[in-house]
N, C-alpha and C positions, 0 to 999 in steps of 0.2 A: 477494445472492447468489443465483445460478438453483439450481434441484432438484438437478440434476445434483451439484453441488459439496456440497450437504447430503448426497445419498446416499453419496457417497463418504467424506468425514469421518467421519460419523457410524457407518458401518461398522467403524472402525478405533478406535474410543474405548478398547478394550482392549490395544491394542499398548503393550509395556513396552521399546521400544528407547530409545537415548540419544539427547538434543540434538544437533544437529549443531554443527561448530564451523568457519566460514570467514567470509570477508569479501568482501561485492559479487557482482557476477555472474561467478564463477568460470568459467573455460572457456566462456565465451559462444560462441564459435564452434564448439564441441562437436568439435575437432579431436582432442583426446587422451582415449583410451580405454583402460581398463585392466580385466584380469579381475578377477573379485570372485568367487570360488567358482565356481559354475557357471557364471555370467553375465557378460556383457561390459558395461560401464558408463561413461559420460562422467567423466571425472576431475572431483571438485566436484560432481557430482550424484546423485542415487539414485534408483534405477529399481524400478516396481512389480515387475519379476521377482526383486530381491532383498528386497522386502517379503514377495511369495507363498513364496519358498522358506524364509523368516526363520520364516513362519507353520506349516512343516511340510507345504507343497503338493508333493508328490513328482513335478512334472512341470516340463519345460523349456518353460513358455508362449511366450517370445519376446515379450513385449509390448512391450520396447523393444531395439533393434537399432540397430547402425551401418550409417548407407547412403552409399553413393558418389551417390544422387541427391539433389545438394545444392544450395543457392544460391552459395555462396561456399568456398574452402578445399578440402579433401579429404573431409570428411565431414559429415554431417546425423544429426539422430537421427530415426528411424523408430519411433513409437508406435502400437500398434495394440491395439485391444480383439480379444479372444479369446473362443471359446466351447469348453468342454469338458464332456461327459456332460451338455449342456441347461444348464449353469450358465454365466454371464455373467464373463468377467475384464476390468474396464476397463484399459488401459495408461496408466500414469503416469510423468512424469520430473519429480522434485522436485529443487531446488537444495539442495545439502547433501550430506553423505556418511553421515546417517542418518536415522532416522524416528521421531517421536513424536508425537502427534496434541495439539491444543491448542485452545482456544476459537475459534481463527483459523485452523484447519485444522493443517498441519503446523509443527513447532517452529521452523524456520528456520535463518537464521543472522545473525550481528553485522553490523550496518549502521547508519551513523549519518547518513547524506545525507537530502537533500530533493530526490529526481528530479522532473523533470516528467512525464514519461512511459517507458512500455515500448515498446520497440520489437523487433521481430523478422519474420523471414521465415517462411512456411509456405505449405503445400498440404494439402488436405484431401479425402477421400472418406468420405462416411457410410452406414452400412448404414441401412436402413428403420426410423423410429422411434429411431434413436440419434442421440448429439450428442457434440461434441467441444468443448474450449475451454480457456480460462486463467483462472489466479486469482494475484493478487498483492496482498500485504498489508503495509504497513509498521506497526509496534507500538511501543510502549514500557512496559517493566515486565515483571512476570511473576506468575504465581498470579492471585489476586483483585484484583489492582492493574494488571493489564495493560489499557491502553489502545488504542485504534485510532487512528492518525496518518493514513494515507490508504490507499487500495486502488481495486481494480477487479477484477470477476469478470465474464465473460460467455461464451456459446456462439458458437463462430466459424462464420462461413458456409463451406461447401464450395468449394473453388477447385481446378482441374484443373492450375494451374500454380503458381510460386513466385510470392507477391506480398508486400510489405513492408506492415506494420501497425504503426501508432503509437497507444497508447491512452493519454490522458492520467490519469494519478492523481488521483482526487478527495481532495482532505484536508479533514479534519473537525477538525483540532488543528493549533496552532502549535508543537507539542511536536517536540523533535528526536527521530526514532526510534532505537531501538537493535538492532531485529531487522527482517529482510526475508524474507518467506516467498513462494516462487514455485512455482507447477507447472503443467505442461501436462497435460491429460487426454484421452483418446481412448476413448469409450464411457460411457454413463450409469449402467450397471449394470443394467439393465433388459433392453435389447435383446441377444439372442443373435449377430447378425449381426457381420461384421467391420468397423470404421472403421479409418481409417489418417490420421494426422496426422503431417506431417514438418516437423520446425522447425529453423531455423538462424539464425546470427548474433544471437545474444540480447544487448540492451543496454539501460541506463538512459540516458536523455537530459534534458538541461537540467536547471534549479533551479528549484525551485516558492519563490515569494516566501512566508515565513512570516507567516501572520495569525492572529488571534485566531479560534476555531470560532465558528459562527453563532450560537450560545448567548449567547456573550458579548458579540458584537454586539447583540444583541437587548436584554440585560440592562440596558445603558447608559443613561441618559436626562441631557440636558444641558437647563437652563433658566436664565435664557430664552435664547433662541438663534433670533434676533439679540439682542443687549444693546447698549442705546444707551450704558450706561455704563461696560461693559467688564467686569462683574463676571459670572460664569458659576457656576453651581453643577451637580457630578456626583451623580448617586445611581445606585445597583445594589444594590438591597434583595434580590434573589434570587441575586446573585453578589457580595459584597461585597469580593473581593480584585480587582474590575474598577475601580471608581470610586475604592479606595484605593491603587491601583497607582501606582508614579513616573511623571511624565509631562514632557515637554518641549513647548513650543509655538515654533513658527516663523512668522515672516510670509511675503508671498506671495514675497519673494526669498530664502527659506530661512534667513534670520537667526534665531538663538536668541533670544528674547525672554522667555521665562519657563519656569523649570525647579524640580520640586520632587521631593523623595524619597518615597518610599512613606508613605502616612499610616495611622493606627490604623484597624482596621475597623469601627470604631463612628461613622467619618465617612461611613461609605457611604451615608447617607440624606441626605448634603448637604455635599459638599465642595467649597470653593471654589477657583476659579481666577481669579487678579486679573491682567486685563489694561487696567484702570484707565489712562488715561491714553497708552494707545498709539492712534495714529490711525485713523481709519476704514479699513476693510478685510477681507480674509478672511486667518484665521490657520487653522494647523493644528495640530490637538492630537494628540499620541502618547503612548498609555499603553502602558507596557510589562509587561503582564498575564504572570502564570504560564504561560499557554497560548500566548504570542504577543502581538505588537503589535496594537493596535487604535487606529485612527484615525479624527479627526472633525474635521470643518471649525467654526470658530467664526467668527460674523461681528458687526463691529462697523459698523453702519450708518453 
């Protein structure tokens, strides 16, 4: 995650606002706006103006405003960094209707999909030494049990006209998420210049295939492989739940040739996969680990 996001998240760790309650990309076209107090924000989203006014700042900063300079529809969001009395105020647009910081940024909205990418249209001008960017993360659980599932965070390059960007989500877990966190930010909290980010038509695209995270992939050993007699051993001493997970084995034509339920954890040092009597060829082992499926090829020469 870029320095920009650390500065913003850490500066608000004392906030006491409540978590949001919503599902998915609400009002992703940013067409519907509503007055909330002295500000107007897109429905289903929370703006930095609401955040600042909630902290007792008696100024109408205008860091997020409705704009007819849009890519599609009638409106887009104009997100600006501001400076008052020599102090920088970044502009933010956050998915949800309330704000509460967490170990992964804002508190987020309920979400249970596994999208492949985040897509949106934007244009951007930045002040000297200033930046703007996007942050998205999918997580599961809460408190000390919270786990990252996928995410993306980066600084956006400036552009004078609207362009579409599609950023792939990097998955680190096969878990199904329960929370989506997403925000756009103009300003790094250090520059007192004005940076302006327009965003429109925000959506999640595609579906990512669930796989076990890299640490589980690396934990599994199979020996011997190739196996001349069709007897294989699975081992995963550092991650016992891997080698002992339920498995299925299919042949090159996709036919099921072996299946076994979960084994006791004490078999993690040597669990047998029995393909004795099967013809020579390549077989696919699929282990259903608690964090997603893990597949390996088995060879009988």
